[in-house]
C-alpha positions as CSV (number, residue, x, y, z in Angstrom):
1,M,-14.7,-7.4,-80.5
2,A,-15.0,-5.5,-77.1
3,V,-16.9,-7.2,-74.3
4,V,-19.9,-5.1,-73.7
5,Q,-21.7,-6.7,-70.9
6,I,-21.4,-9.7,-68.9
7,S,-25.0,-10.5,-67.2
8,K,-23.7,-13.5,-64.9
9,I,-20.7,-15.4,-63.9
10,Q,-21.4,-18.9,-62.8
11,V,-19.4,-20.7,-60.3
12,R,-19.4,-24.6,-59.0
13,R,-21.8,-24.7,-55.8
14,G,-23.1,-27.1,-53.3
15,Q,-23.3,-27.9,-49.7
16,K,-19.9,-28.6,-48.1
17,N,-20.9,-30.7,-45.4
18,Q,-22.9,-33.2,-47.5
19,G,-21.3,-35.9,-49.9
20,T,-17.6,-35.7,-50.4
21,G,-17.5,-32.1,-49.6
22,I,-15.7,-29.5,-52.2
23,P,-14.7,-31.4,-55.2
24,Q,-11.6,-30.8,-56.8
25,L,-11.7,-27.5,-59.0
26,A,-10.0,-27.0,-62.1
27,S,-7.3,-24.1,-62.4
28,G,-8.8,-20.9,-61.6
29,E,-12.5,-22.4,-61.0
30,F,-14.3,-21.2,-58.0
31,G,-16.4,-23.5,-55.4
32,W,-18.9,-21.8,-53.2
33,A,-20.0,-23.8,-50.0
34,V,-23.5,-22.8,-49.6
35,D,-23.8,-24.2,-46.1
36,A,-20.5,-23.2,-44.7
37,Q,-20.6,-19.7,-46.7
38,E,-17.0,-20.5,-47.9
39,L,-15.4,-19.5,-51.2
40,Y,-12.5,-21.9,-52.7
41,I,-10.5,-21.5,-56.0
42,G,-8.7,-24.5,-57.7
43,N,-5.0,-24.5,-57.8
44,G,-4.4,-25.9,-60.9
45,A,-1.7,-28.5,-61.7
46,V,2.0,-28.7,-60.6
47,S,3.1,-28.6,-64.1
48,E,1.8,-25.4,-64.3
49,G,3.4,-23.8,-61.2
50,S,1.3,-24.8,-58.2
51,P,3.0,-25.8,-55.2
52,A,0.4,-28.4,-54.9
53,V,-2.7,-29.9,-56.4
54,G,-5.9,-29.0,-54.5
55,N,-8.2,-26.1,-53.6
56,T,-7.3,-23.0,-51.8
57,Q,-9.7,-21.2,-49.4
58,I,-10.5,-17.5,-50.1
59,L,-11.0,-15.6,-46.8
60,T,-14.7,-14.4,-46.2
61,D,-16.7,-13.3,-43.2
62,S,-17.2,-16.7,-41.9
63,T,-13.7,-18.2,-42.2
64,D,-12.5,-19.5,-39.0
65,L,-9.0,-17.6,-39.0
66,F,-7.9,-19.8,-35.9
67,S,-8.2,-23.1,-37.6
68,L,-6.2,-21.8,-40.6
69,A,-3.1,-20.1,-38.5
70,E,-1.8,-23.6,-37.5
71,N,2.0,-22.6,-37.6
72,Y,2.8,-19.7,-35.2
73,T,6.5,-19.6,-34.5
74,W,8.0,-16.8,-32.3
75,E,10.7,-14.9,-34.1
76,K,10.6,-17.4,-36.9
77,D,12.3,-15.0,-39.1
78,K,15.5,-14.8,-37.1
79,S,17.6,-17.9,-37.8
80,Y,19.8,-17.8,-34.7
81,I,16.8,-18.1,-32.5
82,V,15.3,-21.9,-32.0
83,T,12.3,-22.4,-30.3
84,N,11.3,-25.8,-31.8
85,T,7.8,-25.0,-31.3
86,N,4.9,-24.2,-33.6
87,R,1.6,-22.9,-32.0
88,T,-1.7,-22.1,-33.3
89,L,-3.3,-18.7,-33.2
90,Q,-5.8,-19.8,-30.6
91,N,-3.0,-21.4,-28.3
92,K,-1.0,-18.0,-28.6
93,L,-4.0,-15.3,-28.1
94,D,-4.9,-18.0,-25.0
95,D,-1.5,-16.5,-23.0
96,F,-3.3,-13.4,-22.2
97,V,-6.8,-12.8,-20.8
98,T,-8.0,-9.3,-20.3
99,A,-11.1,-7.5,-18.7
100,A,-12.1,-6.7,-22.4
101,D,-12.6,-10.4,-22.9
102,F,-15.2,-10.6,-20.4
103,G,-17.1,-7.6,-21.9
104,M,-15.6,-4.6,-19.8
105,T,-14.8,-1.5,-21.8
106,G,-13.3,0.5,-19.2
107,D,-15.8,3.4,-19.9
108,A,-16.9,4.8,-16.6
109,S,-20.6,4.8,-18.0
110,Q,-20.8,1.1,-18.2
111,D,-22.0,-0.9,-15.2
112,A,-19.2,-3.5,-14.5
113,T,-20.3,-5.1,-11.8
114,V,-21.7,-8.6,-13.1
115,L,-19.1,-8.6,-15.8
116,L,-16.0,-8.2,-13.4
117,Q,-17.3,-10.8,-10.9
118,N,-18.3,-13.0,-13.7
119,A,-14.7,-12.9,-14.9
120,L,-13.4,-13.4,-11.1
121,D,-15.8,-16.4,-10.6
122,Q,-14.8,-18.0,-14.1
123,L,-11.0,-17.3,-13.8
124,Y,-10.5,-18.3,-10.0
125,S,-13.6,-20.0,-8.4
126,N,-14.5,-22.2,-11.9
127,I,-11.1,-24.0,-12.1
128,D,-9.2,-27.0,-11.3
129,K,-7.7,-25.6,-8.0
130,T,-5.2,-28.2,-7.7
131,S,-3.4,-27.4,-11.1
132,E,-1.0,-24.8,-11.4
133,N,-1.5,-24.3,-15.2
134,S,-5.0,-23.0,-14.1
135,K,-3.6,-20.1,-12.6
136,V,-4.0,-17.0,-15.0
137,V,-3.6,-13.2,-14.9
138,L,-6.5,-10.9,-15.6
139,Y,-5.0,-7.6,-17.4
140,F,-6.9,-4.5,-17.3
141,A,-6.4,-1.8,-20.0
142,P,-6.4,1.9,-19.0
143,G,-9.9,2.9,-18.0
144,I,-12.7,3.2,-15.2
145,Y,-14.5,0.2,-14.2
146,T,-17.5,1.2,-12.3
147,V,-18.9,-1.3,-9.8
148,N,-22.3,-0.8,-7.8
149,A,-22.2,-4.0,-5.3
150,T,-19.8,-6.0,-3.2
151,I,-17.1,-7.7,-5.5
152,Y,-16.1,-11.0,-4.0
153,V,-12.5,-11.9,-4.3
154,P,-11.4,-15.7,-4.6
155,S,-8.2,-17.2,-3.6
156,S,-5.4,-17.0,-6.2
157,V,-6.9,-14.0,-7.9
158,N,-4.1,-12.3,-9.9
159,L,-5.0,-9.1,-11.3
160,V,-2.7,-6.6,-13.0
161,G,-3.6,-3.0,-14.4
162,A,-1.7,-0.8,-16.9
163,D,-0.9,1.7,-14.2
164,K,-2.7,2.8,-10.9
165,S,-3.1,6.6,-12.2
166,S,-5.3,5.3,-15.6
167,C,-6.5,1.9,-14.3
168,I,-9.5,2.5,-12.0
169,I,-12.0,0.2,-10.3
170,R,-14.6,2.3,-8.8
171,N,-17.3,1.5,-6.1
172,T,-20.0,4.4,-6.7
173,T,-22.9,2.7,-4.5
174,A,-23.1,2.5,-0.6
175,S,-22.2,-0.9,-0.2
176,T,-21.0,-1.8,3.3
177,V,-17.9,-3.2,1.8
178,A,-16.8,-2.6,-1.5
179,F,-14.5,-5.5,-2.5
180,K,-14.3,-8.7,0.3
181,T,-12.2,-11.7,0.0
182,V,-13.8,-15.4,0.1
183,N,-12.4,-18.6,0.9
184,K,-11.9,-21.6,-1.6
185,D,-15.3,-23.2,-0.8
186,S,-16.8,-20.5,-2.9
187,G,-18.2,-21.0,-6.3
188,I,-19.9,-19.0,-9.0
189,G,-22.4,-16.9,-7.8
190,S,-22.0,-18.8,-4.3
191,Y,-19.6,-17.2,-1.8
192,A,-18.8,-19.1,1.5
193,D,-19.3,-17.1,4.7
194,H,-16.1,-16.2,6.3
195,S,-17.5,-18.6,9.3
196,T,-16.9,-21.8,7.4
197,T,-13.2,-20.7,6.8
198,T,-10.6,-23.3,7.8
199,S,-6.8,-23.5,7.6
200,E,-7.6,-25.7,4.4
201,N,-9.9,-23.5,2.7
202,Q,-8.6,-20.1,3.5
203,N,-8.0,-17.5,0.9
204,Q,-4.3,-17.3,-0.4
205,N,-1.9,-16.1,-3.1
206,I,-3.9,-13.0,-3.9
207,S,-2.0,-10.7,-6.1
208,I,-3.2,-7.2,-7.1
209,K,-0.9,-4.9,-9.0
210,N,-0.8,-1.5,-11.0
211,I,-4.4,-0.5,-10.1
212,S,-6.4,2.1,-8.3
213,L,-9.2,0.9,-6.3
214,E,-11.6,3.7,-5.4
215,T,-14.8,4.4,-3.5
216,T,-17.0,7.3,-3.8
217,Q,-18.8,6.3,-0.5
218,E,-17.7,6.2,3.1
219,N,-17.7,2.5,3.3
220,I,-14.9,-0.1,3.8
221,L,-13.1,-0.3,0.4
222,L,-11.6,-3.6,0.8
223,Q,-11.9,-6.5,3.6
224,I,-9.6,-9.1,4.2
225,D,-10.7,-12.2,5.9
226,S,-8.4,-14.8,7.0
227,C,-6.0,-14.3,3.9
228,K,-2.6,-15.2,3.9
229,N,0.5,-14.8,1.6
230,A,-0.8,-11.9,-0.7
231,V,0.6,-9.1,-2.3
232,F,-0.7,-5.8,-3.1
233,E,1.6,-3.5,-5.0
234,N,1.5,-0.2,-6.6
235,L,-2.0,0.4,-5.7
236,N,-4.4,3.2,-4.5
237,F,-6.8,3.1,-2.0
238,L,-8.9,6.2,-2.5
239,G,-12.1,7.2,-0.4
240,A,-14.5,9.9,0.0
241,W,-13.8,10.8,3.9
242,D,-13.9,14.3,4.7
243,Y,-12.5,15.4,8.1
244,T,-14.7,18.7,8.2
245,T,-18.0,16.9,8.3
246,T,-17.3,13.0,9.4
247,G,-15.8,12.1,12.3
248,I,-13.4,8.9,12.8
249,D,-15.4,5.4,12.2
250,S,-14.4,1.8,11.7
251,S,-17.3,1.6,9.1
252,N,-15.0,3.8,7.0
253,C,-11.7,2.0,6.0
254,A,-9.4,1.5,3.1
255,V,-8.5,-1.7,4.1
256,V,-9.9,-4.1,7.2
257,L,-8.1,-7.4,8.2
258,N,-10.2,-9.8,9.8
259,N,-9.3,-13.4,11.7
260,L,-11.7,-16.2,12.1
261,T,-9.5,-17.4,14.9
262,S,-6.1,-16.8,16.2
263,L,-5.1,-19.6,14.1
264,I,-7.1,-18.6,11.1
265,A,-5.2,-15.5,10.6
266,S,-4.8,-12.5,8.1
267,E,-1.1,-13.0,8.0
268,D,2.1,-12.6,5.5
269,I,0.4,-9.9,3.3
270,L,2.7,-7.4,1.8
271,F,1.8,-3.8,0.9
272,K,4.4,-2.0,-1.3
273,N,4.2,1.1,-2.8
274,C,0.4,1.7,-2.2
275,K,-1.4,4.8,-1.1
276,F,-4.1,5.2,1.3
277,K,-6.0,8.6,1.4
278,S,-9.4,9.7,2.6
279,F,-10.6,7.3,5.2
280,S,-11.5,7.4,8.8
281,Y,-8.6,4.6,9.0
282,G,-6.1,3.7,6.4
283,I,-5.7,0.2,7.9
284,Y,-7.8,-1.3,10.7
285,S,-8.0,-4.6,12.6
286,D,-9.1,-5.5,16.0
287,W,-7.8,-9.3,15.5
288,D,-4.5,-11.2,15.9
289,I,-3.2,-10.3,12.6
290,L,0.6,-11.8,11.9
291,N,3.6,-10.5,10.2
292,N,2.0,-8.3,7.6
293,V,4.2,-5.5,5.8
294,W,3.6,-2.2,4.7
295,N,6.9,-0.9,2.8
296,K,7.2,2.4,1.0
297,C,3.5,3.4,1.1
298,E,1.7,6.6,1.5
299,F,-0.9,7.6,4.3
300,E,-2.7,10.6,3.6
301,D,-6.1,12.6,4.7
302,L,-6.9,9.9,7.4
303,G,-8.5,10.0,10.8
304,V,-6.1,7.5,12.2
305,G,-3.2,5.8,9.7
306,I,-3.0,2.3,11.0
307,G,-5.3,1.2,14.0
308,L,-4.6,-2.2,15.7
309,G,-7.0,-3.3,18.5
310,V,-8.4,0.1,18.9
311,G,-12.0,-1.3,18.8
312,N,-11.2,-3.8,21.7
313,T,-11.8,-3.0,25.6
314,T,-9.6,-6.0,26.3
315,L,-8.0,-9.2,24.9
316,N,-9.9,-12.6,25.2
317,A,-7.6,-15.4,26.6
318,L,-9.5,-18.1,24.7
319,E,-7.1,-19.9,22.5
320,N,-9.4,-19.6,19.6
321,S,-10.8,-16.1,20.1
322,G,-8.7,-14.4,17.3
323,K,-8.2,-11.8,19.9
324,K,-5.8,-13.4,22.4
325,T,-2.9,-11.5,21.6
326,G,-3.7,-8.5,19.5
327,A,-1.5,-7.7,16.3
328,T,1.8,-9.3,16.2
329,G,5.1,-9.0,14.1
330,N,3.7,-6.2,11.7
331,I,6.3,-4.1,10.2
332,V,5.6,-0.1,8.6
333,S,8.9,0.8,6.9
334,E,9.9,3.7,4.6
335,S,6.5,5.0,4.4
336,S,5.3,8.6,4.7
337,F,2.2,9.9,6.7
338,L,0.8,13.3,5.7
339,D,-2.1,14.9,7.5
340,I,-3.5,12.4,9.8
341,S,-5.9,13.5,12.4
342,Q,-5.2,11.5,15.5
343,Q,-2.3,8.7,15.6
344,A,-0.2,7.7,12.7
345,I,0.0,4.3,14.2
346,Y,-1.8,3.1,17.2
347,A,-1.6,-0.3,18.4
348,K,-3.8,-0.6,21.6
349,F,-2.9,-4.6,22.0
350,G,0.0,-6.3,20.6
351,Q,3.7,-7.0,20.7
352,K,6.7,-6.9,18.1
353,N,5.5,-4.6,15.8
354,T,7.7,-2.2,14.1
355,S,7.5,1.3,12.6
356,M,11.0,1.7,11.2
357,Q,12.6,5.0,9.0
358,N,9.2,6.2,8.3
359,R,8.4,10.1,7.8
360,F,5.6,11.8,9.9
361,T,4.3,15.4,8.7
362,R,1.4,17.2,10.4
363,I,0.0,14.1,12.4
364,G,-2.1,14.2,15.5
365,N,-3.3,17.9,14.9
366,N,-6.9,17.2,14.3
367,Q,-5.8,18.3,10.5
368,G,-4.4,21.6,11.8
369,V,-1.1,23.2,11.7
370,E,1.9,21.3,13.2
371,Y,2.2,23.2,16.2
372,E,-1.0,22.6,17.4
373,A,-0.5,18.8,18.4
374,Q,-3.2,17.2,20.3
375,H,-2.3,13.5,19.8
376,P,1.0,11.3,19.6
377,I,2.3,10.5,16.5
378,L,3.0,6.7,17.5
379,Q,1.2,5.0,20.4
380,F,1.8,1.4,21.5
381,D,0.1,0.5,24.6
382,Q,1.8,-2.6,25.2
383,T,5.7,-3.5,25.7
384,K,8.1,-5.1,22.9
385,N,7.1,-3.0,20.1
386,Q,9.8,-0.5,18.5
387,S,10.2,2.6,16.6
388,I,13.6,2.6,14.9
389,D,15.3,5.8,12.8
390,D,11.7,7.5,12.4
391,M,11.4,10.9,11.7
392,F,8.9,13.4,13.0
393,S,8.5,17.0,11.5
394,R,6.9,18.1,15.1
395,T,10.0,17.8,16.7
396,A,11.7,20.4,14.7
397,I,8.8,22.8,15.0
398,L,7.9,22.3,18.9
399,S,11.4,21.7,19.8
400,A,13.3,24.3,18.2
401,D,11.1,27.1,17.2
402,S,10.9,29.6,20.3
403,T,8.0,31.0,18.4
404,Y,6.0,27.8,19.6
405,F,7.6,27.5,23.1
406,V,3.9,28.8,24.4
407,N,2.2,25.4,22.7
408,P,2.1,22.5,24.5
409,Y,4.8,19.7,23.3
410,I,2.5,16.5,23.1
411,S,5.0,13.7,22.9
412,E,5.7,12.1,19.3
413,V,5.9,8.6,20.9
414,K,3.6,7.4,23.6
415,G,3.9,4.2,25.4
416,P,6.5,1.5,26.8
417,I,8.0,1.3,23.2
418,N,11.8,0.3,22.4
419,C,12.5,3.7,20.6
420,S,15.5,5.3,18.9
421,Y,14.0,7.8,16.5
422,K,16.1,10.4,15.1
423,G,15.6,14.1,14.6
424,T,17.2,16.3,12.0
425,F,20.2,18.0,12.8
426,I,18.9,21.5,14.0
427,P,21.0,24.6,13.9
428,A,21.1,27.6,16.6
429,T,23.1,30.4,17.9
430,V,24.5,30.8,21.5
431,T,25.4,34.2,22.7
432,Q,26.8,35.4,26.1
433,S,23.8,35.2,28.7
434,T,24.2,35.7,32.5
435,T,21.0,33.3,33.0
436,A,20.2,30.3,31.7
437,Q,17.9,30.4,28.4
438,T,15.7,28.2,27.1
439,K,17.4,26.8,23.9
440,F,15.0,23.9,22.7
441,R,12.6,21.6,24.1
442,L,11.7,18.0,24.6
443,S,8.3,16.2,25.1
444,T,7.6,13.8,28.1
445,D,5.7,10.9,27.8
446,L,2.4,11.2,30.4
447,S,1.2,7.5,29.6
448,A,0.5,5.5,32.7
449,S,2.3,2.4,31.3
450,N,5.7,4.4,30.8
451,T,7.7,5.4,33.9
452,S,10.6,7.2,32.3
453,T,11.8,9.3,29.1
454,H,15.3,8.9,28.1
455,Y,16.8,11.3,25.5
456,Q,20.1,11.4,24.0
457,V,21.2,14.8,22.3
458,D,24.3,14.6,20.0
459,Y,25.6,18.4,19.8
460,T,28.3,20.5,18.4
461,L,29.5,24.0,19.7
462,N,31.7,26.1,17.4
463,S,32.5,29.4,18.1
464,S,32.9,31.5,14.9
465,V,35.2,34.3,17.0
466,Y,37.1,32.3,19.2
467,N,39.3,29.1,19.2
468,S,36.9,26.8,20.5
469,I,35.0,23.5,19.4
470,R,33.4,21.2,21.7
471,S,31.3,18.2,20.7
472,G,29.4,16.0,23.1
473,K,26.3,14.0,24.2
474,L,23.7,15.1,26.6
475,F,21.6,12.4,28.5
476,I,18.3,13.5,29.5
477,V,16.2,11.2,31.6
478,H,12.5,12.1,32.9
479,N,11.1,9.9,35.6
480,S,7.3,10.6,35.5
481,T,6.8,8.9,38.8
482,S,9.0,11.5,41.2
483,N,8.4,13.9,38.4
484,A,12.2,14.7,38.1
485,V,14.4,15.1,35.4
486,T,18.3,14.9,35.3
487,L,20.8,15.9,32.6
488,S,24.2,14.8,31.9
489,D,26.8,16.1,29.5
490,E,29.7,14.0,28.0
491,Y,32.0,16.1,25.5
492,E,35.3,16.5,23.9
493,H,36.5,20.2,23.7
494,N,39.5,21.6,21.2
495,G,40.9,25.1,21.6
496,D,41.4,27.7,24.3
497,A,41.5,26.0,27.8
498,D,39.4,28.6,29.4
499,K,36.5,28.4,27.0
500,E,36.1,24.7,27.7
501,D,33.0,25.0,30.3
502,A,32.2,28.5,29.4
503,I,28.7,27.0,28.0
504,M,26.7,25.0,30.3
505,F,23.4,22.9,29.8
506,S,20.7,22.2,32.4
507,A,16.9,20.8,32.0
508,A,13.7,21.9,34.0
509,L,10.4,20.5,33.6
510,A,7.4,22.6,32.7
511,D,3.4,22.7,32.5
512,V,2.9,25.2,29.4
513,D,-1.0,24.7,29.2
514,G,-1.6,24.8,32.8
515,N,-3.5,21.6,33.2
516,S,-1.2,20.7,36.2
517,E,0.6,17.9,33.7
518,I,4.4,18.4,33.0
519,E,4.6,17.5,29.1
520,T,7.6,19.6,28.4
521,I,11.2,19.4,29.4
522,N,13.3,22.7,28.6
523,V,16.7,22.4,27.7
524,L,18.6,25.6,28.6
525,I,22.0,27.0,27.9
526,K,23.7,29.7,30.0
527,S,27.2,31.0,28.0
528,T,30.0,32.9,29.9
529,M,31.9,33.4,26.5
530,P,32.9,37.0,25.8
531,S,29.8,39.5,24.9
532,D,31.0,39.5,21.1
533,D,31.0,35.7,20.9
534,Q,28.8,34.1,18.4
535,T,28.8,30.1,18.9
536,N,27.0,28.0,16.5
537,L,25.0,25.0,18.0
538,S,23.8,22.1,16.0
539,Y,22.1,19.3,17.6
540,Q,20.1,16.0,17.0
541,I,17.4,14.6,19.4
542,K,17.4,10.8,19.7
543,L,14.5,9.3,21.9
544,L,15.8,6.2,23.9
545,K,12.8,4.4,25.7
């Protein structure tokens, strides 16, 4: 007979947490724990094929999956891998903590201020600071995390984003400082004042990678207060500065580095593969910051690229002033500077700072074209700083292109710098001339602290018509005290003997803009080669200070 209707199926039921719990159910019998909202089915006898006598829980909305997953083993199906470790699902998932775990969605419309601050506080302030096991990494998925107040960054923060082009933490309100480091005495919702920092509690070991830090306001994006041993890698620092409407002001910086004293300093901080764009200053510090490095970074659309000590009138000789020596031992290397209104690097105070193998394009022209130079590219006002193998696009334009010989040639490098910058090899043509003609120009350094400028020009002369090849070095010295220039020529010649001295170099000073200051050295060439000669000249300028 067919079953027409089943009006009700009964199962055993009761409260799990009273008495002896779920009783032994018969094979295939259901048991419902009313209080725990859990469902079980009887296993049946082993003789019937059950692996064990007992009950099996059936998953419901109330099931604690983590408590059931007690035996996770990495790559357990690969017999050749032996880990000797079984882990719970809860333990495995706790390997990673993400912004989403603290409620951040990455949706630009969400105000993530409180959520982000809570994550930093809970993970890096509310911890046993003596335990290495407490040091965790906070991961950010792609998205825009919007904040509207200062975010305080504790010691040992370790933030990693998916990619700096797609993972953005954006400040949208006119906070004086968007992100600010605080010392180890800071707690949840209570951030220690910088004045309480000591060598024992100062902020250390920050690491932030693969994130874009942005601000829509003209403020300070990141303020680093007496922090050491930090790494900022693959970051964008993007601002809202517009050179057409706003002047250059230290209240608008991508990164500000502060000290409390000369001994409690911002030191040993690495910026690698970072971009600084649209600020008055890319980097700003008026303090004795030490041994910080910018490697393979980009500086673009800034008033000043890096400004060190520019807000100080004098140094302070007191031992703990924090402004006793100026910036010391800092290195900028393998980086590019593009469209900087004034100096790319200006260290008013400080020694042993180095610019090395950097490339500078359209610098010091108030965002104008290359030939409208108004400021030096590198300026170091004190001794014992150096420029090594830097490249300046200004050199090729104002030195070699006769179209712009009417423009003042402002020196690429200003101050008593140990300098050996390299220009690119520049081609030119020399033809017969009865009078010396300006073939290329060099700039003079008019700063009071510099008494002489030395150039070395490596050159080759190769006639395309006659058997004459000459290679040599010009040594050109400008003495600003006596306002005189000298030139010496050391060379080797191969070919026709009567052509060896047919081309002659000389140097003369010039005041191009008529302001009674000699700002240009003209290098002139006279050729007594035959009238049909075409001699190819190539040369490279090296500044030796």
